[in-house]
PDB file with one MODEL, atoms N, CA, C and O in Angstrom:
MODEL        1
ATOM      1  N   MET A   1     137.280  72.094 148.160  1.00  0.00           N
ATOM      2  CA  MET A   1     137.557  73.076 148.002  1.00  0.00           C
ATOM      3  C   MET A   1     138.883  73.476 147.083  1.00  0.00           C
ATOM      4  O   MET A   1     139.911  73.061 147.619  1.00  0.00           O
ATOM      5  N   GLU A   2     139.085  74.079 146.008  1.00  0.00           N
ATOM      6  CA  GLU A   2     140.174  74.332 145.438  1.00  0.00           C
ATOM      7  C   GLU A   2     141.135  75.101 145.916  1.00  0.00           C
ATOM      8  O   GLU A   2     140.554  76.116 146.302  1.00  0.00           O
ATOM      9  N   GLU A   3     142.493  75.233 146.157  1.00  0.00           N
ATOM     10  CA  GLU A   3     143.437  75.910 146.702  1.00  0.00           C
ATOM     11  C   GLU A   3     143.221  77.248 145.478  1.00  0.00           C
ATOM     12  O   GLU A   3     142.883  77.215 144.295  1.00  0.00           O
ATOM     13  N   LYS A   4     143.660  78.573 146.566  1.00  0.00           N
ATOM     14  CA  LYS A   4     142.908  79.852 145.889  1.00  0.00           C
ATOM     15  C   LYS A   4     144.469  80.100 144.942  1.00  0.00           C
ATOM     16  O   LYS A   4     145.540  79.585 145.261  1.00  0.00           O
ATOM     17  N   LYS A   5     144.303  80.794 144.024  1.00  0.00           N
ATOM     18  CA  LYS A   5     145.168  81.368 143.336  1.00  0.00           C
ATOM     19  C   LYS A   5     145.481  83.043 142.862  1.00  0.00           C
ATOM     20  O   LYS A   5     144.605  83.895 143.009  1.00  0.00           O
ATOM     21  N   ARG A   6     146.792  83.360 142.301  1.00  0.00           N
ATOM     22  CA  ARG A   6     146.504  84.705 141.947  1.00  0.00           C
ATOM     23  C   ARG A   6     146.715  84.677 140.236  1.00  0.00           C
ATOM     24  O   ARG A   6     147.506  83.986 139.595  1.00  0.00           O
ATOM     25  N   LEU A   7     145.623  85.776 139.692  1.00  0.00           N
ATOM     26  CA  LEU A   7     146.046  85.827 138.246  1.00  0.00           C
ATOM     27  C   LEU A   7     146.336  87.385 138.244  1.00  0.00           C
ATOM     28  O   LEU A   7     145.789  88.357 138.767  1.00  0.00           O
ATOM     29  N   CYS A   8     147.497  87.185 137.379  1.00  0.00           N
ATOM     30  CA  CYS A   8     147.873  88.970 136.643  1.00  0.00           C
ATOM     31  C   CYS A   8     147.842  88.682 135.621  1.00  0.00           C
ATOM     32  O   CYS A   8     148.446  87.851 134.942  1.00  0.00           O
ATOM     33  N   ALA A   9     146.734  89.735 135.361  1.00  0.00           N
ATOM     34  CA  ALA A   9     146.288  89.909 133.315  1.00  0.00           C
ATOM     35  C   ALA A   9     146.374  90.958 133.051  1.00  0.00           C
ATOM     36  O   ALA A   9     146.013  91.922 133.726  1.00  0.00           O
ATOM     37  N   TYR A  10     146.998  90.950 131.753  1.00  0.00           N
ATOM     38  CA  TYR A  10     147.357  92.291 131.077  1.00  0.00           C
ATOM     39  C   TYR A  10     146.552  92.444 129.932  1.00  0.00           C
ATOM     40  O   TYR A  10     147.017  91.763 129.018  1.00  0.00           O
ATOM     41  N   LEU A  11     145.249  93.229 129.509  1.00  0.00           N
ATOM     42  CA  LEU A  11     144.700  93.617 128.685  1.00  0.00           C
ATOM     43  C   LEU A  11     145.206  94.142 127.267  1.00  0.00           C
ATOM     44  O   LEU A  11     145.587  95.311 127.339  1.00  0.00           O
ATOM     45  N   GLN A  12     145.302  93.611 126.067  1.00  0.00           N
ATOM     46  CA  GLN A  12     145.781  94.559 125.103  1.00  0.00           C
ATOM     47  C   GLN A  12     144.749  95.001 124.061  1.00  0.00           C
ATOM     48  O   GLN A  12     143.835  94.231 123.768  1.00  0.00           O
ATOM     49  N   GLY A  13     144.856  96.249 123.470  1.00  0.00           N
ATOM     50  CA  GLY A  13     143.992  96.680 122.544  1.00  0.00           C
ATOM     51  C   GLY A  13     143.381  98.132 122.881  1.00  0.00           C
ATOM     52  O   GLY A  13     143.991  99.005 123.499  1.00  0.00           O
ATOM     53  N   ARG A  14     141.952  98.253 122.322  1.00  0.00           N
ATOM     54  CA  ARG A  14     141.348  99.319 122.691  1.00  0.00           C
ATOM     55  C   ARG A  14     140.598  99.136 123.956  1.00  0.00           C
ATOM     56  O   ARG A  14     139.382  98.986 123.835  1.00  0.00           O
ATOM     57  N   VAL A  15     141.153  99.120 125.260  1.00  0.00           N
ATOM     58  CA  VAL A  15     140.732  98.611 126.519  1.00  0.00           C
ATOM     59  C   VAL A  15     140.833  99.626 127.137  1.00  0.00           C
ATOM     60  O   VAL A  15     140.612  99.246 128.287  1.00  0.00           O
ATOM     61  N   GLN A  16     141.058 100.906 127.186  1.00  0.00           N
ATOM     62  CA  GLN A  16     140.909 102.389 128.152  1.00  0.00           C
ATOM     63  C   GLN A  16     139.657 103.166 127.698  1.00  0.00           C
ATOM     64  O   GLN A  16     139.317 103.167 126.515  1.00  0.00           O
ATOM     65  N   GLY A  17     139.253 103.560 128.267  1.00  0.00           N
ATOM     66  CA  GLY A  17     138.002 104.740 128.205  1.00  0.00           C
ATOM     67  C   GLY A  17     136.811 103.795 127.666  1.00  0.00           C
ATOM     68  O   GLY A  17     135.844 104.442 127.264  1.00  0.00           O
ATOM     69  N   VAL A  18     136.721 102.782 127.602  1.00  0.00           N
ATOM     70  CA  VAL A  18     135.478 102.012 127.046  1.00  0.00           C
ATOM     71  C   VAL A  18     134.479 101.259 128.264  1.00  0.00           C
ATOM     72  O   VAL A  18     133.661 100.407 127.917  1.00  0.00           O
ATOM     73  N   GLY A  19     134.615 101.617 129.559  1.00  0.00           N
ATOM     74  CA  GLY A  19     134.183 101.126 130.606  1.00  0.00           C
ATOM     75  C   GLY A  19     134.886  99.565 131.087  1.00  0.00           C
ATOM     76  O   GLY A  19     134.287  98.923 131.949  1.00  0.00           O
ATOM     77  N   MET A  20     136.011  99.079 130.560  1.00  0.00           N
ATOM     78  CA  MET A  20     136.550  97.756 130.842  1.00  0.00           C
ATOM     79  C   MET A  20     136.780  97.744 132.453  1.00  0.00           C
ATOM     80  O   MET A  20     136.523  96.695 133.044  1.00  0.00           O
ATOM     81  N   ARG A  21     137.293  98.963 133.250  1.00  0.00           N
ATOM     82  CA  ARG A  21     137.648  98.465 134.505  1.00  0.00           C
ATOM     83  C   ARG A  21     136.297  98.214 135.486  1.00  0.00           C
ATOM     84  O   ARG A  21     136.229  97.571 136.534  1.00  0.00           O
ATOM     85  N   TYR A  22     135.187  99.002 134.722  1.00  0.00           N
ATOM     86  CA  TYR A  22     133.836  99.022 135.627  1.00  0.00           C
ATOM     87  C   TYR A  22     133.209  97.547 135.428  1.00  0.00           C
ATOM     88  O   TYR A  22     132.549  96.840 136.189  1.00  0.00           O
ATOM     89  N   PHE A  23     133.726  97.337 133.957  1.00  0.00           N
ATOM     90  CA  PHE A  23     133.027  95.951 133.703  1.00  0.00           C
ATOM     91  C   PHE A  23     133.828  94.515 134.827  1.00  0.00           C
ATOM     92  O   PHE A  23     133.247  93.591 135.395  1.00  0.00           O
ATOM     93  N   VAL A  24     135.138  94.816 134.801  1.00  0.00           N
ATOM     94  CA  VAL A  24     135.801  93.871 135.347  1.00  0.00           C
ATOM     95  C   VAL A  24     135.527  93.916 136.708  1.00  0.00           C
ATOM     96  O   VAL A  24     135.336  92.827 137.250  1.00  0.00           O
ATOM     97  N   ARG A  25     135.461  94.941 137.404  1.00  0.00           N
ATOM     98  CA  ARG A  25     135.119  95.002 138.913  1.00  0.00           C
ATOM     99  C   ARG A  25     133.652  94.401 139.021  1.00  0.00           C
ATOM    100  O   ARG A  25     133.527  93.819 140.098  1.00  0.00           O
ATOM    101  N   SER A  26     132.669  94.366 138.355  1.00  0.00           N
ATOM    102  CA  SER A  26     131.642  93.919 138.287  1.00  0.00           C
ATOM    103  C   SER A  26     131.577  92.443 138.143  1.00  0.00           C
ATOM    104  O   SER A  26     130.929  91.693 138.873  1.00  0.00           O
ATOM    105  N   ALA A  27     132.274  92.116 137.181  1.00  0.00           N
ATOM    106  CA  ALA A  27     132.457  90.610 137.150  1.00  0.00           C
ATOM    107  C   ALA A  27     133.019  89.661 138.059  1.00  0.00           C
ATOM    108  O   ALA A  27     132.734  88.500 138.355  1.00  0.00           O
ATOM    109  N   ALA A  28     133.952  90.523 138.443  1.00  0.00           N
ATOM    110  CA  ALA A  28     134.956  89.918 139.777  1.00  0.00           C
ATOM    111  C   ALA A  28     134.372  89.800 140.614  1.00  0.00           C
ATOM    112  O   ALA A  28     134.360  88.602 140.895  1.00  0.00           O
ATOM    113  N   GLU A  29     133.551  90.602 141.577  1.00  0.00           N
ATOM    114  CA  GLU A  29     132.952  90.528 142.205  1.00  0.00           C
ATOM    115  C   GLU A  29     131.309  89.530 142.313  1.00  0.00           C
ATOM    116  O   GLU A  29     130.820  88.999 143.310  1.00  0.00           O
ATOM    117  N   SER A  30     130.915  89.558 141.242  1.00  0.00           N
ATOM    118  CA  SER A  30     129.767  88.656 141.028  1.00  0.00           C
ATOM    119  C   SER A  30     130.351  87.008 141.074  1.00  0.00           C
ATOM    120  O   SER A  30     129.619  86.023 141.170  1.00  0.00           O
ATOM    121  N   LEU A  31     131.958  86.987 140.972  1.00  0.00           N
ATOM    122  CA  LEU A  31     132.516  85.679 140.927  1.00  0.00           C
ATOM    123  C   LEU A  31     133.178  85.364 142.440  1.00  0.00           C
ATOM    124  O   LEU A  31     133.633  84.247 142.683  1.00  0.00           O
ATOM    125  N   GLY A  32     133.190  86.300 143.306  1.00  0.00           N
ATOM    126  CA  GLY A  32     133.847  86.133 144.472  1.00  0.00           C
ATOM    127  C   GLY A  32     135.106  86.394 144.712  1.00  0.00           C
ATOM    128  O   GLY A  32     135.648  85.930 145.715  1.00  0.00           O
ATOM    129  N   LEU A  33     135.840  87.266 143.732  1.00  0.00           N
ATOM    130  CA  LEU A  33     136.995  87.113 143.700  1.00  0.00           C
ATOM    131  C   LEU A  33     137.649  88.830 144.160  1.00  0.00           C
ATOM    132  O   LEU A  33     137.029  89.842 143.835  1.00  0.00           O
ATOM    133  N   THR A  34     138.726  88.869 144.802  1.00  0.00           N
ATOM    134  CA  THR A  34     139.088  90.093 145.416  1.00  0.00           C
ATOM    135  C   THR A  34     140.299  90.171 144.302  1.00  0.00           C
ATOM    136  O   THR A  34     140.771  89.312 143.558  1.00  0.00           O
ATOM    137  N   GLY A  35     140.577  91.451 144.484  1.00  0.00           N
ATOM    138  CA  GLY A  35     141.894  92.242 143.631  1.00  0.00           C
ATOM    139  C   GLY A  35     142.009  93.629 143.322  1.00  0.00           C
ATOM    140  O   GLY A  35     141.942  94.418 144.264  1.00  0.00           O
ATOM    141  N   PHE A  36     142.134  93.965 142.423  1.00  0.00           N
ATOM    142  CA  PHE A  36     142.009  95.461 141.721  1.00  0.00           C
ATOM    143  C   PHE A  36     142.329  95.327 140.234  1.00  0.00           C
ATOM    144  O   PHE A  36     143.152  94.506 139.830  1.00  0.00           O
ATOM    145  N   VAL A  37     141.621  96.198 139.388  1.00  0.00           N
ATOM    146  CA  VAL A  37     141.927  96.524 137.931  1.00  0.00           C
ATOM    147  C   VAL A  37     142.212  97.779 138.032  1.00  0.00           C
ATOM    148  O   VAL A  37     141.582  98.541 138.766  1.00  0.00           O
ATOM    149  N   LYS A  38     143.519  98.239 137.063  1.00  0.00           N
ATOM    150  CA  LYS A  38     143.690  99.428 136.830  1.00  0.00           C
ATOM    151  C   LYS A  38     144.328  99.909 135.091  1.00  0.00           C
ATOM    152  O   LYS A  38     144.903  99.175 134.288  1.00  0.00           O
ATOM    153  N   ASN A  39     144.033 101.095 134.971  1.00  0.00           N
ATOM    154  CA  ASN A  39     144.619 101.351 133.213  1.00  0.00           C
ATOM    155  C   ASN A  39     146.175 101.580 133.623  1.00  0.00           C
ATOM    156  O   ASN A  39     146.618 102.073 134.661  1.00  0.00           O
ATOM    157  N   LEU A  40     146.808 101.116 132.589  1.00  0.00           N
ATOM    158  CA  LEU A  40     148.662 101.392 132.949  1.00  0.00           C
ATOM    159  C   LEU A  40     148.922 102.645 131.752  1.00  0.00           C
ATOM    160  O   LEU A  40     148.258 102.911 130.751  1.00  0.00           O
ATOM    161  N   ASP A  41     149.948 103.167 132.205  1.00  0.00           N
ATOM    162  CA  ASP A  41     150.349 104.470 131.156  1.00  0.00           C
ATOM    163  C   ASP A  41     150.548 103.815 129.898  1.00  0.00           C
ATOM    164  O   ASP A  41     150.472 104.539 128.906  1.00  0.00           O
ATOM    165  N   ASP A  42     150.798 102.543 129.721  1.00  0.00           N
ATOM    166  CA  ASP A  42     151.118 102.026 128.110  1.00  0.00           C
ATOM    167  C   ASP A  42     149.826 101.857 126.734  1.00  0.00           C
ATOM    168  O   ASP A  42     149.868 101.795 125.505  1.00  0.00           O
ATOM    169  N   GLY A  43     148.519 101.830 128.022  1.00  0.00           N
ATOM    170  CA  GLY A  43     147.403 101.593 126.892  1.00  0.00           C
ATOM    171  C   GLY A  43     146.724 100.333 127.407  1.00  0.00           C
ATOM    172  O   GLY A  43     145.658  99.953 126.924  1.00  0.00           O
ATOM    173  N   ARG A  44     147.335  99.697 128.372  1.00  0.00           N
ATOM    174  CA  ARG A  44     147.019  98.391 128.954  1.00  0.00           C
ATOM    175  C   ARG A  44     145.810  98.439 129.775  1.00  0.00           C
ATOM    176  O   ARG A  44     145.396  99.585 129.952  1.00  0.00           O
ATOM    177  N   VAL A  45     145.156  97.536 130.306  1.00  0.00           N
ATOM    178  CA  VAL A  45     144.529  97.380 131.762  1.00  0.00           C
ATOM    179  C   VAL A  45     145.243  96.247 132.463  1.00  0.00           C
ATOM    180  O   VAL A  45     145.368  95.112 132.001  1.00  0.00           O
ATOM    181  N   GLU A  46     145.648  96.625 133.495  1.00  0.00           N
ATOM    182  CA  GLU A  46     146.167  95.528 134.495  1.00  0.00           C
ATOM    183  C   GLU A  46     144.954  94.883 135.420  1.00  0.00           C
ATOM    184  O   GLU A  46     144.030  95.574 135.850  1.00  0.00           O
ATOM    185  N   ILE A  47     145.064  93.700 135.626  1.00  0.00           N
ATOM    186  CA  ILE A  47     144.070  92.992 136.522  1.00  0.00           C
ATOM    187  C   ILE A  47     144.747  91.983 137.200  1.00  0.00           C
ATOM    188  O   ILE A  47     145.475  91.182 136.614  1.00  0.00           O
ATOM    189  N   THR A  48     144.517  91.972 138.604  1.00  0.00           N
ATOM    190  CA  THR A  48     145.210  91.231 139.790  1.00  0.00           C
ATOM    191  C   THR A  48     144.021  90.842 140.667  1.00  0.00           C
ATOM    192  O   THR A  48     143.386  91.532 141.464  1.00  0.00           O
ATOM    193  N   ALA A  49     143.877  89.523 140.308  1.00  0.00           N
ATOM    194  CA  ALA A  49     142.756  89.055 141.030  1.00  0.00           C
ATOM    195  C   ALA A  49     143.193  87.695 142.015  1.00  0.00           C
ATOM    196  O   ALA A  49     144.251  87.141 141.715  1.00  0.00           O
ATOM    197  N   GLU A  50     142.508  87.221 143.028  1.00  0.00           N
ATOM    198  CA  GLU A  50     142.683  86.047 143.764  1.00  0.00           C
ATOM    199  C   GLU A  50     141.067  85.380 144.247  1.00  0.00           C
ATOM    200  O   GLU A  50     140.057  85.902 144.718  1.00  0.00           O
ATOM    201  N   GLY A  51     141.420  84.025 143.870  1.00  0.00           N
ATOM    202  CA  GLY A  51     140.320  83.134 144.297  1.00  0.00           C
ATOM    203  C   GLY A  51     140.363  81.840 143.679  1.00  0.00           C
ATOM    204  O   GLY A  51     141.465  81.345 143.441  1.00  0.00           O
ATOM    205  N   GLU A  52     139.166  81.144 143.349  1.00  0.00           N
ATOM    206  CA  GLU A  52     139.374  79.666 143.147  1.00  0.00           C
ATOM    207  C   GLU A  52     139.910  79.803 141.727  1.00  0.00           C
ATOM    208  O   GLU A  52     139.639  80.815 141.081  1.00  0.00           O
ATOM    209  N   PRO A  53     140.500  79.033 141.322  1.00  0.00           N
ATOM    210  CA  PRO A  53     141.080  78.853 139.937  1.00  0.00           C
ATOM    211  C   PRO A  53     140.050  78.829 139.134  1.00  0.00           C
ATOM    212  O   PRO A  53     140.088  79.611 138.184  1.00  0.00           O
ATOM    213  N   GLU A  54     138.891  77.963 139.283  1.00  0.00           N
ATOM    214  CA  GLU A  54     137.694  77.983 138.542  1.00  0.00           C
ATOM    215  C   GLU A  54     137.448  79.113 138.096  1.00  0.00           C
ATOM    216  O   GLU A  54     137.522  79.372 136.894  1.00  0.00           O
ATOM    217  N   ALA A  55     136.996  80.269 139.324  1.00  0.00           N
ATOM    218  CA  ALA A  55     136.550  81.586 138.934  1.00  0.00           C
ATOM    219  C   ALA A  55     137.312  82.635 138.460  1.00  0.00           C
ATOM    220  O   ALA A  55     136.879  83.710 138.047  1.00  0.00           O
ATOM    221  N   LEU A  56     138.714  82.206 138.551  1.00  0.00           N
ATOM    222  CA  LEU A  56     139.509  82.967 137.716  1.00  0.00           C
ATOM    223  C   LEU A  56     139.411  82.601 136.268  1.00  0.00           C
ATOM    224  O   LEU A  56     139.165  83.538 135.509  1.00  0.00           O
ATOM    225  N   ASN A  57     139.530  81.638 135.844  1.00  0.00           N
ATOM    226  CA  ASN A  57     139.384  81.127 134.293  1.00  0.00           C
ATOM    227  C   ASN A  57     138.386  81.905 133.756  1.00  0.00           C
ATOM    228  O   ASN A  57     138.576  82.739 132.870  1.00  0.00           O
ATOM    229  N   LYS A  58     136.910  81.557 134.467  1.00  0.00           N
ATOM    230  CA  LYS A  58     135.721  82.462 134.371  1.00  0.00           C
ATOM    231  C   LYS A  58     135.868  83.784 133.995  1.00  0.00           C
ATOM    232  O   LYS A  58     135.400  84.216 132.942  1.00  0.00           O
ATOM    233  N   LEU A  59     136.492  84.458 134.791  1.00  0.00           N
ATOM    234  CA  LEU A  59     136.723  85.711 134.622  1.00  0.00           C
ATOM    235  C   LEU A  59     137.229  86.122 133.460  1.00  0.00           C
ATOM    236  O   LEU A  59     136.624  86.950 132.779  1.00  0.00           O
ATOM    237  N   LEU A  60     138.470  85.568 133.062  1.00  0.00           N
ATOM    238  CA  LEU A  60     139.024  85.660 131.701  1.00  0.00           C
ATOM    239  C   LEU A  60     138.046  85.372 130.581  1.00  0.00           C
ATOM    240  O   LEU A  60     138.056  85.998 129.521  1.00  0.00           O
ATOM    241  N   GLU A  61     137.320  84.533 130.825  1.00  0.00           N
ATOM    242  CA  GLU A  61     136.074  84.016 129.584  1.00  0.00           C
ATOM    243  C   GLU A  61     135.405  85.057 129.576  1.00  0.00           C
ATOM    244  O   GLU A  61     135.247  85.685 128.530  1.00  0.00           O
ATOM    245  N   VAL A  62     134.866  85.458 130.770  1.00  0.00           N
ATOM    246  CA  VAL A  62     133.742  86.594 130.486  1.00  0.00           C
ATOM    247  C   VAL A  62     134.314  88.043 129.924  1.00  0.00           C
ATOM    248  O   VAL A  62     133.636  88.904 129.364  1.00  0.00           O
ATOM    249  N   ILE A  63     135.996  88.107 130.266  1.00  0.00           N
ATOM    250  CA  ILE A  63     136.171  89.548 129.749  1.00  0.00           C
ATOM    251  C   ILE A  63     136.299  89.273 128.206  1.00  0.00           C
ATOM    252  O   ILE A  63     136.097  90.121 127.336  1.00  0.00           O
ATOM    253  N   GLU A  64     136.681  87.903 127.983  1.00  0.00           N
ATOM    254  CA  GLU A  64     137.291  87.637 126.584  1.00  0.00           C
ATOM    255  C   GLU A  64     135.883  87.999 125.349  1.00  0.00           C
ATOM    256  O   GLU A  64     135.877  88.536 124.241  1.00  0.00           O
ATOM    257  N   ASN A  65     134.783  87.383 126.236  1.00  0.00           N
ATOM    258  CA  ASN A  65     133.550  87.404 125.371  1.00  0.00           C
ATOM    259  C   ASN A  65     132.536  88.709 125.429  1.00  0.00           C
ATOM    260  O   ASN A  65     131.461  88.861 124.849  1.00  0.00           O
ATOM    261  N   SER A  66     133.302  89.680 126.407  1.00  0.00           N
ATOM    262  CA  SER A  66     132.224  90.865 126.887  1.00  0.00           C
ATOM    263  C   SER A  66     131.564  91.554 125.797  1.00  0.00           C
ATOM    264  O   SER A  66     130.361  91.744 125.614  1.00  0.00           O
ATOM    265  N   GLY A  67     132.518  91.875 125.144  1.00  0.00           N
ATOM    266  CA  GLY A  67     132.434  92.842 123.621  1.00  0.00           C
ATOM    267  C   GLY A  67     132.491  94.492 124.340  1.00  0.00           C
ATOM    268  O   GLY A  67     131.702  95.352 123.948  1.00  0.00           O
ATOM    269  N   VAL A  68     133.612  94.803 125.513  1.00  0.00           N
ATOM    270  CA  VAL A  68     133.819  95.807 125.545  1.00  0.00           C
ATOM    271  C   VAL A  68     134.634  96.151 125.256  1.00  0.00           C
ATOM    272  O   VAL A  68     135.564  95.486 125.713  1.00  0.00           O
ATOM    273  N   GLY A  69     135.074  97.289 124.390  1.00  0.00           N
ATOM    274  CA  GLY A  69     136.439  98.031 123.842  1.00  0.00           C
ATOM    275  C   GLY A  69     136.824  96.635 122.714  1.00  0.00           C
ATOM    276  O   GLY A  69     136.052  95.833 122.188  1.00  0.00           O
ATOM    277  N   HIS A  70     137.944  96.726 122.647  1.00  0.00           N
ATOM    278  CA  HIS A  70     138.411  95.707 121.895  1.00  0.00           C
ATOM    279  C   HIS A  70     139.735  95.108 122.051  1.00  0.00           C
ATOM    280  O   HIS A  70     140.773  95.691 121.737  1.00  0.00           O
ATOM    281  N   ILE A  71     139.670  93.781 122.604  1.00  0.00           N
ATOM    282  CA  ILE A  71     141.032  93.203 123.352  1.00  0.00           C
ATOM    283  C   ILE A  71     141.670  92.380 122.114  1.00  0.00           C
ATOM    284  O   ILE A  71     141.042  91.410 121.688  1.00  0.00           O
ATOM    285  N   THR A  72     142.861  92.732 121.547  1.00  0.00           N
ATOM    286  CA  THR A  72     143.627  91.940 120.881  1.00  0.00           C
ATOM    287  C   THR A  72     144.703  91.243 121.837  1.00  0.00           C
ATOM    288  O   THR A  72     145.555  90.758 121.092  1.00  0.00           O
ATOM    289  N   GLY A  73     144.957  91.041 122.901  1.00  0.00           N
ATOM    290  CA  GLY A  73     145.707  90.065 123.451  1.00  0.00           C
ATOM    291  C   GLY A  73     145.572  90.412 125.234  1.00  0.00           C
ATOM    292  O   GLY A  73     145.498  91.478 125.846  1.00  0.00           O
ATOM    293  N   ILE A  74     145.583  89.126 125.637  1.00  0.00           N
ATOM    294  CA  ILE A  74     145.756  89.113 127.283  1.00  0.00           C
ATOM    295  C   ILE A  74     146.973  88.069 127.397  1.00  0.00           C
ATOM    296  O   ILE A  74     147.214  86.950 126.944  1.00  0.00           O
ATOM    297  N   GLU A  75     147.573  88.933 128.172  1.00  0.00           N
ATOM    298  CA  GLU A  75     148.708  87.844 128.739  1.00  0.00           C
ATOM    299  C   GLU A  75     148.593  87.928 130.362  1.00  0.00           C
ATOM    300  O   GLU A  75     148.363  88.886 131.100  1.00  0.00           O
ATOM    301  N   THR A  76     148.846  86.531 130.632  1.00  0.00           N
ATOM    302  CA  THR A  76     148.521  86.176 132.089  1.00  0.00           C
ATOM    303  C   THR A  76     149.649  85.657 132.766  1.00  0.00           C
ATOM    304  O   THR A  76     150.637  85.230 132.168  1.00  0.00           O
ATOM    305  N   GLU A  77     149.535  85.680 133.947  1.00  0.00           N
ATOM    306  CA  GLU A  77     151.098  85.106 134.823  1.00  0.00           C
ATOM    307  C   GLU A  77     150.015  84.469 135.856  1.00  0.00           C
ATOM    308  O   GLU A  77     148.948  85.001 136.163  1.00  0.00           O
ATOM    309  N   TRP A  78     150.495  83.248 136.318  1.00  0.00           N
ATOM    310  CA  TRP A  78     149.822  82.559 137.843  1.00  0.00           C
ATOM    311  C   TRP A  78     150.771  82.582 138.647  1.00  0.00           C
ATOM    312  O   TRP A  78     151.985  82.528 138.450  1.00  0.00           O
ATOM    313  N   LYS A  79     149.942  82.699 139.936  1.00  0.00           N
ATOM    314  CA  LYS A  79     150.952  83.032 141.329  1.00  0.00           C
ATOM    315  C   LYS A  79     150.376  82.492 142.122  1.00  0.00           C
ATOM    316  O   LYS A  79     149.257  82.003 141.968  1.00  0.00           O
ATOM    317  N   GLU A  80     151.235  82.474 143.428  1.00  0.00           N
ATOM    318  CA  GLU A  80     150.572  82.133 145.112  1.00  0.00           C
ATOM    319  C   GLU A  80     149.838  83.195 145.626  1.00  0.00           C
ATOM    320  O   GLU A  80     150.370  84.252 145.966  1.00  0.00           O
ATOM    321  N   PRO A  81     148.475  82.943 145.714  1.00  0.00           N
ATOM    322  CA  PRO A  81     148.034  84.480 146.401  1.00  0.00           C
ATOM    323  C   PRO A  81     148.634  85.072 147.679  1.00  0.00           C
ATOM    324  O   PRO A  81     149.398  84.361 148.332  1.00  0.00           O
ATOM    325  N   THR A  82     148.440  85.929 147.964  1.00  0.00           N
ATOM    326  CA  THR A  82     149.125  86.800 149.519  1.00  0.00           C
ATOM    327  C   THR A  82     147.847  86.901 150.212  1.00  0.00           C
ATOM    328  O   THR A  82     148.171  86.510 151.333  1.00  0.00           O
ATOM    329  N   GLY A  83     146.518  87.191 150.274  1.00  0.00           N
ATOM    330  CA  GLY A  83     145.878  87.387 150.792  1.00  0.00           C
ATOM    331  C   GLY A  83     145.101  88.715 151.063  1.00  0.00           C
ATOM    332  O   GLY A  83     143.939  88.843 151.449  1.00  0.00           O
ATOM    333  N   ASP A  84     146.202  89.847 150.707  1.00  0.00           N
ATOM    334  CA  ASP A  84     146.273  90.991 150.739  1.00  0.00           C
ATOM    335  C   ASP A  84     145.105  91.758 150.405  1.00  0.00           C
ATOM    336  O   ASP A  84     145.129  92.951 150.706  1.00  0.00           O
ATOM    337  N   PHE A  85     144.120  91.305 149.854  1.00  0.00           N
ATOM    338  CA  PHE A  85     143.096  92.211 149.373  1.00  0.00           C
ATOM    339  C   PHE A  85     141.535  91.818 149.863  1.00  0.00           C
ATOM    340  O   PHE A  85     141.015  90.720 150.060  1.00  0.00           O
ATOM    341  N   CYS A  86     141.076  93.021 149.962  1.00  0.00           N
ATOM    342  CA  CYS A  86     139.560  92.568 150.783  1.00  0.00           C
ATOM    343  C   CYS A  86     138.427  93.574 149.658  1.00  0.00           C
ATOM    344  O   CYS A  86     138.327  94.785 149.459  1.00  0.00           O
ATOM    345  N   GLY A  87     137.848  92.601 149.215  1.00  0.00           N
ATOM    346  CA  GLY A  87     136.959  93.213 148.002  1.00  0.00           C
ATOM    347  C   GLY A  87     137.676  93.518 146.690  1.00  0.00           C
ATOM    348  O   GLY A  87     138.849  93.146 146.724  1.00  0.00           O
ATOM    349  N   PHE A  88     137.315  94.073 145.574  1.00  0.00           N
ATOM    350  CA  PHE A  88     137.687  94.286 144.342  1.00  0.00           C
ATOM    351  C   PHE A  88     137.426  95.919 143.890  1.00  0.00           C
ATOM    352  O   PHE A  88     136.397  96.556 143.667  1.00  0.00           O
ATOM    353  N   ARG A  89     138.708  96.232 143.872  1.00  0.00           N
ATOM    354  CA  ARG A  89     138.711  98.043 143.451  1.00  0.00           C
ATOM    355  C   ARG A  89     138.940  98.192 142.052  1.00  0.00           C
ATOM    356  O   ARG A  89     139.247  97.310 141.250  1.00  0.00           O
ATOM    357  N   ILE A  90     138.756  99.409 141.850  1.00  0.00           N
ATOM    358  CA  ILE A  90     139.445 100.027 140.716  1.00  0.00           C
ATOM    359  C   ILE A  90     140.245 101.012 141.210  1.00  0.00           C
ATOM    360  O   ILE A  90     139.890 101.917 141.966  1.00  0.00           O
ATOM    361  N   GLU A  91     141.761 100.742 140.593  1.00  0.00           N
ATOM    362  CA  GLU A  91     142.559 101.713 141.135  1.00  0.00           C
ATOM    363  C   GLU A  91     142.744 102.559 140.124  1.00  0.00           C
ATOM    364  O   GLU A  91     142.325 102.298 138.996  1.00  0.00           O
ATOM    365  N   ARG A  92     143.509 103.867 140.468  1.00  0.00           N
ATOM    366  CA  ARG A  92     143.548 105.144 139.735  1.00  0.00           C
ATOM    367  C   ARG A  92     144.958 104.859 138.922  1.00  0.00           C
ATOM    368  O   ARG A  92     145.406 105.704 138.147  1.00  0.00           O
TER     369      ARG A  92
ENDMDL
END
């Protein structure tokens, strides 16, 4: 079993008002990840997820190929997990 990681990702483009948060939550739950997804005031969507690195990379891949909205860029940052999350939720 690989050591868990925390992924912080910021989606840029037409990613709000297109069902992105619901898609991300569904994908993250199916991959067994914990964390949250939320819209940011600047038009981006923030994803913070914890789990196996393989599952986190799969989440990014699924989002990039989802056809939901129009993603023009994804900024990622890898950190150590905190274990703070129980499940995966949509934040307001």
